[in-house]
C-alpha positions in Angstrom: 17.7 -19.2 -4.8 17.5 -21.2 -8.1 17.9 -24.9 -7.9 18.8 -27.0 -10.9 18.0 -30.7 -10.7 20.3 -32.8 -12.9 23.8 -32.2 -14.2 23.5 -33.3 -17.8 23.9 -31.0 -20.8 20.7 -29.0 -20.1 21.5 -28.5 -16.4 25.1 -27.5 -17.1 24.0 -25.0 -19.7 21.4 -23.6 -17.4 24.0 -23.3 -14.6 26.4 -21.5 -16.9 23.9 -18.9 -18.0 22.6 -18.3 -14.5 26.1 -17.9 -13.2 26.8 -15.4 -15.9 23.8 -13.4 -14.8 25.2 -13.1 -11.3 22.4 -14.9 -9.5 22.9 -17.7 -7.0 22.1 -21.3 -7.9 22.7 -24.8 -6.8 23.0 -27.7 -9.2 22.2 -31.1 -7.8 23.3 -34.3 -9.5 22.6 -37.7 -8.0 25.5 -39.5 -9.8 29.1 -39.1 -8.8 30.0 -37.4 -12.1 28.4 -34.8 -14.3 27.3 -35.2 -17.9 24.1 -37.3 -17.6 24.2 -39.7 -20.5 27.0 -37.8 -22.2 29.6 -39.6 -20.1 32.5 -41.8 -21.1 34.1 -45.0 -19.8 37.7 -45.9 -20.1 38.8 -49.5 -20.0 41.6 -51.5 -21.5 42.9 -48.6 -23.5 39.4 -48.0 -25.0 37.2 -44.9 -24.5 33.5 -45.8 -24.7 30.5 -43.5 -24.3 27.1 -44.2 -22.9 26.0 -45.1 -26.4 26.9 -43.1 -29.5 26.7 -39.4 -29.0 27.7 -36.9 -31.7 27.5 -33.2 -31.6 25.5 -31.8 -34.6 25.0 -28.1 -33.9 23.5 -25.5 -36.2 23.3 -22.4 -34.1 26.4 -20.3 -34.4 26.5 -19.3 -30.8 26.4 -23.0 -29.7 29.2 -23.9 -32.1 31.3 -20.9 -30.9 30.8 -21.6 -27.3 31.6 -25.3 -27.4 34.7 -24.7 -29.6 35.9 -22.1 -27.1 35.3 -24.5 -24.2 37.3 -27.2 -25.9 40.0 -24.8 -27.2 39.1 -26.0 -30.7 39.7 -29.6 -30.0 36.8 -30.8 -32.1 36.8 -33.1 -35.1 34.3 -32.2 -37.8 33.0 -34.6 -40.5 30.1 -35.5 -42.7 27.8 -38.3 -41.6 28.4 -41.7 -43.0 25.5 -44.0 -42.2 23.4 -46.7 -43.8 20.5 -49.1 -43.4 21.2 -52.8 -43.4 18.2 -54.4 -45.2 17.8 -57.5 -47.4 21.5 -58.2 -47.0 22.6 -54.8 -48.4 23.9 -51.6 -46.8 21.7 -48.8 -48.3 23.0 -45.2 -47.8 21.1 -43.2 -45.2 18.6 -41.7 -45.5 17.1 -44.8 -47.3 14.2 -42.7 -48.8 16.7 -40.6 -50.8 18.8 -43.7 -52.0 16.2 -46.1 -53.3 18.6 -46.9 -56.2 20.8 -48.9 -53.9 17.9 -51.3 -53.1 17.6 -54.6 -55.1 15.6 -53.7 -58.2 12.2 -55.2 -57.2 12.2 -53.2 -54.0 13.4 -50.1 -55.8 10.5 -50.1 -58.2 7.9 -50.9 -55.6 9.1 -48.2 -53.2 9.5 -45.5 -55.8 6.0 -46.2 -57.3 4.5 -46.2 -53.8 6.1 -42.9 -52.9 5.0 -41.2 -56.1 1.5 -42.4 -55.7 1.4 -40.8 -52.2 2.8 -37.6 -53.5 0.2 -37.5 -56.3 -2.6 -37.5 -53.8 -1.0 -35.5 -51.0 -3.4 -33.6 -48.9 -2.8 -30.2 -47.5 -3.4 -31.1 -43.8 -1.9 -29.6 -40.7 -2.7 -32.8 -38.7 0.3 -35.0 -38.3 -1.8 -38.0 -37.1 -0.3 -41.3 -35.9 3.2 -42.3 -36.5 2.4 -45.1 -39.0 -0.1 -42.8 -40.9 2.5 -40.1 -41.2 5.2 -42.5 -42.4 2.9 -44.1 -45.0 1.7 -40.8 -46.4 5.1 -39.2 -46.4 7.2 -42.1 -47.8 4.7 -44.5 -49.3 3.5 -47.9 -47.9 6.2 -50.0 -49.6 9.1 -48.2 -47.9 7.1 -48.1 -44.7 6.8 -51.9 -44.7 10.4 -52.5 -45.8 12.1 -50.2 -43.3 10.2 -47.8 -41.2 7.6 -50.1 -39.7 9.9 -53.0 -38.7 12.5 -50.5 -37.4 10.2 -48.6 -35.2 8.4 -51.7 -34.0 11.7 -53.0 -32.8 12.8 -49.7 -31.2 9.5 -48.8 -29.4 8.2 -52.2 -28.5 4.5 -51.0 -28.7 1.9 -51.1 -31.5 2.8 -48.3 -33.8 -0.8 -47.1 -33.8 -0.3 -46.0 -30.3 2.5 -43.5 -31.4 2.0 -40.0 -32.5 4.1 -38.3 -35.2 4.2 -35.1 -33.1 7.7 -34.6 -31.7 9.3 -37.3 -33.8 8.6 -36.1 -37.4 11.3 -33.4 -37.3 14.1 -35.9 -37.0 13.2 -37.9 -40.2 14.7 -36.4 -43.4 12.0 -35.6 -45.9 13.6 -35.4 -49.4 11.8 -33.7 -52.2 10.3 -35.6 -55.1 13.2 -34.6 -57.2 15.7 -35.9 -54.6 13.8 -39.2 -54.3 13.8 -39.7 -58.0 17.5 -38.7 -58.3 18.3 -41.2 -55.5 16.4 -43.9 -57.3 18.6 -43.2 -60.4 21.8 -43.5 -58.3 22.5 -40.0 -57.2 23.9 -39.7 -53.7 22.1 -37.3 -51.3 24.4 -37.2 -48.3 23.5 -33.9 -46.7 19.8 -34.5 -45.7 18.7 -34.4 -42.2 19.6 -32.5 -39.0 22.7 -34.7 -38.4 24.4 -34.5 -41.8 27.4 -32.6 -40.3 28.9 -33.9 -37.0 31.6 -33.2 -34.5 33.3 -35.1 -31.7 36.1 -34.2 -29.3 39.6 -34.9 -30.7 40.9 -35.8 -27.2 38.9 -38.1 -25.0 35.2 -39.1 -25.3 32.0 -37.2 -25.5 32.2 -36.3 -21.8 34.8 -33.8 -22.7 32.0 -31.4 -23.6 30.1 -31.5 -20.3 33.4 -31.5 -18.4 34.4 -28.3 -20.1 31.0 -26.8 -19.5 31.3 -27.6 -15.8 34.9 -26.4 -15.3 34.1 -22.8 -14.1 30.8 -23.6 -12.3 30.8 -22.9 -8.6 27.4 -24.2 -7.4 27.6 -27.8 -8.3 27.0 -30.8 -6.0 27.3 -34.4 -7.1 25.9 -37.4 -5.1 23.0 -35.2 -4.2 19.7 -36.6 -5.3 16.2 -35.1 -4.9 14.1 -37.2 -2.5 11.0 -35.1 -2.4 9.7 -31.9 -4.1 7.3 -30.0 -1.8 6.0 -27.8 -4.6 3.4 -25.9 -2.7 6.1 -24.7 -0.2 8.7 -24.3 -2.9 11.1 -26.7 -1.1 13.1 -29.8 -2.0 14.4 -32.5 0.2 17.9 -33.4 -0.9 20.1 -36.3 0.2 22.9 -34.9 2.3 21.3 -31.4 2.5 17.8 -31.8 4.0 15.3 -29.2 3.0 16.3 -26.4 0.6 14.0 -23.5 -0.4 13.9 -22.2 -4.0 12.4 -19.3 -5.9 12.7 -21.2 -9.2 13.4 -24.9 -9.8 14.7 -26.1 -13.2 14.2 -29.9 -13.5 16.2 -31.7 -16.1 15.7 -35.2 -14.6 13.3 -37.5 -16.4 9.8 -36.1 -16.0 8.6 -39.6 -15.0 11.0 -39.4 -12.0 10.0 -35.8 -11.1 6.3 -36.7 -11.0 7.1 -39.5 -8.4 8.8 -37.0 -6.2 6.1 -34.3 -6.1 4.2 -33.9 -2.8 1.3 -33.7 -3.0 0.9 -35.6 -6.3 -0.1 -33.4 -9.2 -2.9 -35.8 -10.1 -4.7 -34.4 -7.1 -4.6 -30.9 -8.7 -5.2 -31.5 -12.4 -6.9 -34.1 -14.4 -5.4 -37.6 -14.2 -3.1 -38.6 -17.0 -1.3 -41.9 -18.0 2.1 -42.7 -16.7 4.9 -41.4 -19.0 6.5 -44.3 -20.9 10.0 -44.7 -22.2 12.2 -47.4 -23.8 15.0 -48.9 -21.8 18.1 -50.1 -23.8 21.2 -52.0 -23.4 24.4 -50.6 -24.9 27.1 -53.1 -25.6 30.5 -51.4 -26.0 32.6 -53.7 -28.0 36.4 -53.6 -28.6 38.0 -55.8 -31.3 41.5 -56.7 -32.4 41.3 -55.2 -35.9 41.9 -51.6 -37.1 39.6 -49.6 -39.2 36.8 -52.1 -38.9 34.1 -49.7 -40.2 33.9 -46.3 -41.8 30.2 -46.0 -40.9 29.3 -43.8 -37.9 26.2 -45.9 -37.4 24.1 -48.5 -39.2 20.3 -49.1 -38.7 18.9 -52.6 -38.5 15.2 -53.0 -39.0 15.0 -56.8 -39.4 14.0 -59.1 -36.6 16.9 -61.5 -37.0 19.1 -58.8 -35.4 18.4 -58.0 -31.7 19.9 -54.5 -32.1 18.3 -51.5 -33.9 21.6 -49.6 -34.3 25.3 -50.3 -34.4 27.8 -47.5 -34.5 31.6 -47.4 -34.7 33.4 -45.2 -32.1 36.7 -45.4 -34.0 34.9 -43.9 -37.1 34.6 -40.8 -34.9 38.3 -40.9 -34.0 41.1 -43.4 -33.9 42.0 -42.0 -30.4 39.1 -43.9 -28.9 40.8 -47.3 -29.1 44.4 -48.7 -28.7 46.5 -48.9 -31.9 45.4 -51.6 -34.2 42.0 -51.8 -32.6 38.4 -50.8 -33.4 35.4 -50.2 -31.1 31.6 -50.3 -31.5 28.4 -49.4 -29.6 25.5 -51.7 -30.1 22.0 -50.5 -29.0 19.5 -53.2 -28.0 15.9 -52.5 -26.7 15.5 -54.2 -23.3 12.1 -55.5 -24.4 13.7 -57.5 -27.3 16.0 -59.4 -24.9 14.0 -59.3 -21.7 14.0 -63.1 -21.2 17.7 -63.5 -21.6 20.5 -63.4 -19.1 23.2 -60.7 -19.7 25.7 -63.4 -20.8 23.2 -64.9 -23.4 22.3 -61.5 -24.7 26.0 -60.7 -25.3 26.6 -64.1 -27.0 23.6 -63.7 -29.3 24.5 -60.1 -30.1 28.0 -60.9 -31.1 26.9 -63.8 -33.3 24.4 -61.4 -35.0 27.2 -58.9 -35.6 29.0 -61.7 -37.4 26.0 -62.6 -39.5 25.6 -59.0 -40.7 29.3 -58.7 -41.5 30.4 -56.2 -38.9 32.5 -58.8 -37.2 34.6 -61.4 -39.0 34.3 -63.7 -36.0 33.5 -63.5 -32.3 37.2 -64.5 -31.8 38.3 -61.0 -32.6 36.4 -59.5 -29.7 38.6 -58.6 -26.8 36.3 -56.5 -24.6 32.5 -56.2 -24.1 31.2 -53.6 -21.7 27.4 -53.6 -21.3 25.7 -50.4 -20.0 22.0 -50.3 -19.3 20.0 -47.0 -19.8 16.6 -47.2 -18.1 15.2 -44.1 -19.7 16.6 -43.9 -23.2 13.8 -43.0 -25.7 10.6 -41.2 -24.6 7.6 -43.0 -26.1 5.6 -40.4 -28.0 2.2 -42.0 -27.6 -0.9 -40.4 -28.8 -2.1 -39.3 -25.4 1.3 -37.5 -24.7 0.3 -34.5 -26.9 -2.7 -34.0 -24.7 -1.4 -34.4 -21.1 2.2 -33.2 -21.5 1.4 -29.5 -22.2 -1.0 -29.5 -19.3 1.5 -30.9 -16.9 4.3 -28.7 -18.0 2.1 -25.6 -17.8 0.9 -26.5 -14.3 4.4 -27.1 -13.0 5.8 -23.9 -14.5 2.9 -21.9 -12.9 4.2 -23.2 -9.6 7.8 -22.3 -10.2 9.1 -25.5 -11.8 10.5 -25.4 -15.3 11.1 -28.8 -17.0 13.8 -28.7 -19.6 15.9 -31.0 -21.7 15.2 -34.2 -23.6 14.0 -36.1 -20.5 13.0 -33.2 -18.4 10.5 -31.9 -21.0 9.8 -35.5 -22.0 10.6 -35.4 -25.7 13.4 -36.1 -28.2 16.3 -33.8 -29.0 20.0 -33.4 -29.7 22.9 -32.2 -27.6 22.4 -28.8 -29.1 18.7 -28.8 -28.2 19.8 -29.5 -24.6 22.2 -26.6 -24.5 19.5 -24.2 -26.0 16.8 -25.4 -23.6 19.3 -24.9 -20.7 19.8 -21.3 -21.7 16.1 -20.7 -22.1 15.4 -22.2 -18.7 18.1 -20.0 -17.2 16.5 -16.9 -18.8 13.1 -17.9 -17.2 14.7 -18.6 -13.8 16.5 -15.2 -13.5 13.3 -13.3 -14.2 11.8 -11.9 -11.0 
């Protein structure tokens, strides 16, 4: 039998493709609902998600499948995003819109970028995150935006981070595009998420709900308690011991490693504990319509506790009551670790007023905080050494780790669907 641990997008995709192959499987989800972090919350007429999730597929089969699952109930739109820096909203990606910066910053960032391009080396080594950023975009823009933003997000010295696994997500405009942007040309279609979609009815959880609709081997409130990998057995709450031929794990790798008996450190060389950023997401509803047309805004500066604020009602007006707007506000836990939840909310709302998102805190009618313990995998330098070794070892013993958190990386909803299909193909092989 095939066991799938975790009922998020990757697990559901794996279950669908295994079921289509005719083989038996069991999907185990510890929560009471499926979807992982792609879930929605309804309160006071609002529909909030577990932070901002948008579907940005490129593969035709993924697009066709999801559109079929939702009977075409998807809204499609081009990304509208910006970076709030020096009191201005600079179109995203900032590296392709330097002309929107105050003139002194424009000149400095453009000159710095061109200097780096003039001495660009043909190297296959990505290096550390700050080195890659500086050589790709120039030191001036790195210091203005990239460094403070990533210091706020990751909460660790940037020298500890590797560019490997993160660099693909950052748009890299050509020299011509950077110069055009400095002259005022808009470059809106750069990056993997330039074109977006979102359910036209309900929240983002409509996608995983549709994926799960025809599945027959799904069990919620069923968490793994131990993985006896030498015997190919798992101990599951409510089930006891279950034997498997293949195990697909989409739960966070850090959690899986704690469940393995015996610990894999006894079998392979020791490795550091996987690290991740925990965040608070404040879902905010306000008494004002059409409060923002931006899908999200980045905030690198320290005076704001959040690194990103997005507007749900920019995805679709159906996500709030008539005459209302709603936002998601992402705050790293390490930024507010000394504050009570009440004080964190108070300071966040005041910061939203200072940056102009809110007119006053008085227009806020609902705040719903959600904590995500494992939100962003920290791509430290050692990860590129120990992660392939651990994943290879586990797969050689019948355990395939898949998905953003299962394979301990960074990816989109589409990546999760694709990795689920790939894991299913691996699992059905004899």
